[in-house]
N, C-alpha and C positions, 0 to 999 in steps of 0.2 A: 457497418457499425451505424447505429442511429444517432442522431444529434444528442439525444438525452444520454445514451450510453456514453458517448464521447465526453459530455460534460461531467458525468460521474467519474469517468477515468481520470480527467484533468484534476478533479477535486482530490481523488484518492492519491494520486501521484504527487500532488502538491503537498498534501498532508504527510506523506511518507518521505518527502525530501528533506524533512527536518529531523536530526538526530534525537533531539528531546521527544519529539512526538513518536518516533519509532520505539523509543525506550518506553514511553508511557504506554504504546500499544502492546509491547511485550508483557509488560506487568498486568494489563487488564486482560490479556488473553489467557494468562495463567490463572486469573481468578478475579472476582469482583473487588474493587478497591474504592474507598472514599476519596474524593478529590482532594480532601485536606491531608489524608495519608499520603497521597502522591505528591502533594506539594512539599511535604516534609522531606522527600528523597532528593529534592533539587535545590541548587544554590540560586534560587529566583523567588519572586514573590509569589504569593498564593494566586493573585490576579493573573500574573504571566501563565501560571500552570493552568489556570482556568481556561485561558485563551487557547493554549495548546489542545486541551481537551475539547473545546468547542470546535476547533478546526478538524479534529478527528471525528467528532460527532457529526458535523455537516457532511464530511465525506463518506458517512455511513460506516466508518471502520469501528465505532463504538457506540454503545447506547448508555444512556444515563436514566436513573430512577431516583426518586426522593425517598428517604427513610427518615422521617422527622426533619431535622435540620441538615442532615448529611445528603450529599449528592454521590450516588454509587454509580461507578463506571464499569462497564463490562465490554470486553472485546467482542466483535462480530466475526465469527470464524468464517461464515460464508462470504463475507466481503473480502476477508484476506484471500480466500480461495479464488474469488472473482479476480483479484489482482494478479495472482499467480497464473490464472488462466490467460489473462491478457498478456502476460510476459511469455508464456508458452507459445501463443499465437505468433508473437513477434520472432521468437527463437526459430519457429518452423519456417517463416518467411526467409530468415537469414540462412538457415541450414539449406533450404532449397537453392538459394543463390549460391552458395559455396559449393554445393554438389554440382551445379552447372558449370561453375568456373573449373572445378577439379576434372570434369568430364572433358572440357574443352582443352585443358592442359594435357590431358592423357590421350587425346585423340591423336591419331597418325597423321602427320602433317602431309605425308605423300598421298593420302586418300582424298584430301580437300582439293587438289588440283584437277 
């Protein structure tokens, strides 16, 4: 994995480590939302929601566009797929290790001597 890709993975997993950001991402993956509409859904200030949206945007998990005075946020499905791909790669590493452990446990100890 390249350094740039590692930095992007760090940003994505950091962004997804927060439950509010995951919830915001779920909403914007379902459809475009204004940041002010999103802010109305949470018991926190508009500025706090803006900061969560900014973290998701820096991680590449959502994009924003302006429509007049509104900021509209949309989830990036491809970015979410890349996160899923990274997790699948990690799962394959662990599945390989578990398979080797299972093979060692199942091996006949009499044949090893």
